[in-house]
N, C-alpha and C positions, 0 to 999 in steps of 0.2 A: 566436493566443493565446501568452502567455508562461507557461511551466510551471515550477514548483518540483518537484523529485523527490528524495525521501529514500529511501535503500535501493536505489540504482540498480545495485549490484553483486550483489544477491541474486537469487534465481530469479524472483520476481514482478517485482521492479524492472527486471531485464534485459528482460523481456517488455514492460513498460510503456514503457521507454526506446525499444525498437525501434519500437513503434507511434507514439510521439511524433515520432520522427525521420522516419518515413514519412508522417506526416499533413501535407498541404499547408497547412493552416490553423494549424499550430504554428510560430510564428516563432522561438522559442528555448526551450531546456531548461537550467535551472541545476540541476545535481546537487550536493546538499549531503551531505557526509559527512566522515569522518575521513581518508579517502584519496581521491585523484582517480579518476575512472572511466577505465580504460585503453582508451579508444576515442576516435578522432579524427573529428569531424564538425563542419561549419560551424555547425549549430544548437546544438551541445552545448558548455556551459561548466561549469567546476567551481568550487565554493566549498568549500574545505577548512576544516573546523571541528574543531579537536582536542578541544574540550570541548563535547559535544553537549547539555549542560545549560545552556550560557551563550552567548547570541547577542548580547550587548551590543556587542561590537566589530564586528559585521558587519550591524547593523540596516539601514544604508543600502543594502546589497546585497540585502536581502530585500523591498524595496518594489516595487510596480508589477506584481504577478503576478496573472494571471487564475485560476489553479488551482494547488493543491498536491496531489500524489499521494504519500501517505505509505505507503511499502511496507517500512519498516524494522521488523524484529522478530526475535525469537529463539524457539527451541524451549524449552518449559518443562521438558523432560526433564532430570532431575538438578538442578533448581533448587528452592530453597524459596520460599515466598510473598514474603517481603521482597525477595529478590534479583530475582525475576521482576517484581514490582511496580516496582522501581527502573528496570528496563530497558523495561518495557512501558508502564506508566502515567506515571511521572515523566518519562522521556525524551521521550515523545510530547507531553505537556502542556507541557513546557518550550519546545518548538518551536511548538506550535499556539497557545499563549497570546500569544506574540510576533507570530506571523503574523496572528492575528485583529485585533490592534491596528494593525498596519501596513497590512493589506490587507482592510478590511471588506467589499469587493466580491468577495472570493475564494471559489471553490468548493473545499472541502476534502474529499478522499477518504481513507479509512483502511482498511487491510486487516486484518481480524480473522480470523474463522474460523466455519464452520458449527458450531453448538452453543454459541456465545457466550451467556452468561447475563446478560440485561439486569436481572434482579432483584438481582444481585450477592450472592446468598445461597445458591447451589447448592453441591453437594458437590465439584465439580471446580474446583480452584484456578485453572487457567489461564482457565477460562470466566468465573469471577467477576472476575478482574483485567481481562480483555478487556471484559467488560460494564461495569465501572466506567469504563474508558477511553472506550468508546463514549459512555456517558452524559455524561461530562464534556465530550467534544468537541461533542456536540449542544447543549450549553448555551452554547458560545462564540458570539460575535456575527459569525459568517461570513454571507455572503450565503446559502450553502447548504452542508450537510455530509452526506456519504453514507458509510455503513459497509458495506464489502464483506466478505461472509461466504462465501468460497469453500469448497468441500469439497475433494475430491481435485483437484489441479491438474496437468494434463499439460503438461510443458515442450516447447515446439516450437522449431524453428530453431536447434538446437544448444545451447540453454540448459540449464544443469544447476544443481541445488540445491547450496548451500554446506553444507547440513546432511547429514552422511554417511548417517544412518539414512534420511532422506527420499530421498536420491539412490539408495541401494541399493534401496529399495522401488520407485522409479520404474523402475530398470533391470529388476527382476524382473517388474514388471507391464506393461512396455512393450508386449508383444505383445497385451495385452487392453485397454489403455487407450483405444485408438481405438474399439473396439467398445463399451466401457463408456460413452464419451461419447454414443454413439448410443442405447444402451439405457437409461441412467440420467442424462438431462440435468439432473435435479434434484440430482445428487450430484457430477458431474464437470464440470470446465471446463478451459480451457487458458490458458497465459500470453498468447496472442494475444487470446483473448476478453476476458480481464481488462483488458489494455491498451486495447483498443477500447471497452470499456464505460466505463472511466474517462474517455476522451476524450468519449464520448457524454454523460455527465452534466455534464461541464465545459461542453459546448456548449448542451445543451437541458434539463438537469436530469432528474429521474426522479420517478415518482409516489409513492415512499416513500423513507425514509432508510435503512432496513435492507434490503440487497440480498443474497439468497441465490443459490446457483448458477444456478437457473433464470432469475432476473432478470438476472444477469450475462451469461449466454449470450444472452438476448433482446436486451439492450442492445448486446452485442458482435457 
């Protein structure tokens, strides 16, 4: 498989990249971002795009891919709805709309979060925006699209979150996260499980488009 990966330097993206590079059936990974991934691997290539809202100059390099793993996102903490929508909805759709046109046989996976609001009318701003993004992605003409809704994610293999608050929470909860994964499989997953689950849906699909932590763990 040839994989496109957005957000490869984030916590989830690092885990997904690791699993892609380990998978024998992954031929290559193209990491798309404003900066190159600081890792060397024969399978890994970088596509630096300074304006993540405009792919017109690099369309030729975005063709011929089997799957896209979109792990790019920001925390809503301290952001108002227009700013969060710009980064979450507008940026995602700028990429996905181009990819759907260039790669109609592609499987597209998008990381949202547990509690995302598909009705787009709930009280929580981030959940409404994520829900609108999911709904728009599911309307695009991909071969298949899957929305990953993890809850708490335990980073493994030395991976750390770039969000200070989340990183601090992981540090505090580290002694109990492993136990939590066993006790509450419907709420806790790992970066390893997310990466393996994305590869699984790229290979074989999944029975539904919205995947919660239990689904992710089963697939991974």
